N, C-alpha and C positions, 0 to 999 in steps of 0.2 A: 432248511435253506442250504444251498450249495456252499462249500467252504470258501469259495472265492468271492462270495457276496459280502460286501462291506456294510450293508444295511442290517443293523441289529435292533432297530426299534427305539433308538434313543429319543428321537423327536416325538414319537408317539407317547413314550413314558413321561417326557417333560410336559407334553400337552395335557396328559391326564393330571399331573400334579398342579399345573396352572388352573385347569378346570375345577378341580376339587377346592382349591383355595378361593376361586372366584365365587363359589357357592356360599361362602361365609359373609354374612351381612357386614358391610362397611370395610371389607378387607382391601388393602392396597398391595398390589402385586406388580412386580416388574419382571419382564424377560429381557435380559441384557444380551445384546449381540453386537458384533463389530458394526454391522449395518442391519437394516430391517431384513434384507435377504437372508442373513444368517439365522434369523428366527422366524422366517416366513412359514415353514412347515409346522412349527409348534403353534403359531398363531392360527393357522388354518385348521389344525386339529381341534383347537379350543372352540373356534367358531362352529365347526361341524358338530361337536359334542353338544353345544348350546342349542343349535338348530334342532338336532334330534330330540333333545330333552323337552323342548318347549313347543315343538310343532303341533298345531298350526298357529300358535299365538306368539311366536318368537319375536315378531316385530314390535310387540308391546313389552317384552321382557328385558331387552338390552339394545344398545346401539353400538355401532362400530364407526370409528373415525380414523382418518389418516392425515398426518401432517407432513407434506412433501418437503417442507423447509428443514425440519429437524430430523426426519426419518422415523418419527414416532408413530405408532399405531395403538389405538386403545379400544377396549371393550368396557362399557359402563353399563352396569345392571340397574334395574329398578330398585333393588335392595341396597344400593349404595356401594357395591363392590366395584373396584376398578383395576383392570389389568392393562398395563402399558408395555409395549415393546420399546426399549430405549437403545439408542446407538451409543456405543462406548466412544465413538469419535466426537460426540457432543458432550465433552466432559463437564461443562457448566450446567447441563440439565440433569446430571445424575448425582447431584448432591442435595442435602438439606431436607430430606423427607424421611419420615418414619414409615417403615414398610412392615407388612406382615410376612411377606415372602419375596425373595429374589431368586430367580431361576436364570441360569447362564446357558445360552445356546452357543454351541461351538466354542468352548472355553479355550481351546488351543490357539485361537486367533486373537484373543483379547490381550492387550498390553496394559498392565496396571503398574503404578508406582505406589506402593503402600507407604503411608506416612504415619 
């Protein structure tokens, strides 16, 4: 890659981690971003990995949903694993769950107050 290229494969690597966690039966995974757009590439990578792995039966193996109100997007598998993109702007929806993995997309943009 040219030295001026800012793309280093971070979204691809985060997508691989999300995909691998999604293969665990019953796993609960979040990708946290400021908005869905911050985690869009990671989510699309995971969708493409699943499509490639299960083609031509992918429509029977998982479903994808989008919630325009909250900015959440989810992949739910037939083996009970669920990966959800959560918006850090919807603070009420990012509490109260036990997770197997949480991945952070574009962490430099997130603002948290740890208590």
